[in-house]
C-alpha positions, 0 to 999 in steps of 0.5 A: 715496573713501568711498561710503555703501552705502545709496545704492543703496537710493535716497533717499541713505541709511537713516534708523535713527531712523525705523526705531526709531520705527516699531519702538517704535510697533509694540511699543506697539500689541502691548502694547495689543492684549495688554492688550485680550485680557486683558480679553476672555473666551471660553467652552469647554463640554462635555457639553451644558453640564454643564461650562463654563469661562471663559478670557481672551483670553490663555488664562488660566482665569478661571472654571469652572461646573458645572451642578447635579445633573450629578455625584455629589460622593461618587462617585469615578468621577463626580469623575474624569469631572468632572475630565476634562470640566473639562480638555476644556472648558478646551482648548476655551476655550484654542483659542478664546482662541488664535483670538481672539489670532490675529485680534487680534495677527495683523495686527500681527505679520505685519510681523515675519515671524511670519505671524500668530504670534509666538514668545514670546507665549502660544499664538502661537509 
């Protein structure tokens, strides 16, 4: 006599098709959320607005603005400072994009055991 091991779960069985369909829906929702994030932007600003960078919701750098008159383009020290400020502004923007992604993707990935983060997604693993 062969007994179905899933009988103990109640309902008489395990519906693999329903599980696969649910996984496909979740994958589609994640893809839509990521596409939406790529369209959103955040800004990182340092030095009182001397340098502002714009990144999209997945953390890609999409723009840099340097306020006129703040830096001497012929002074090596000024250029080095400018480089450092761009990096700092990008880090600020990246942190904001990660927070935005966490807010957007968190509810979708919690069901996967990721607690709001998901390995393989930039900045969320």
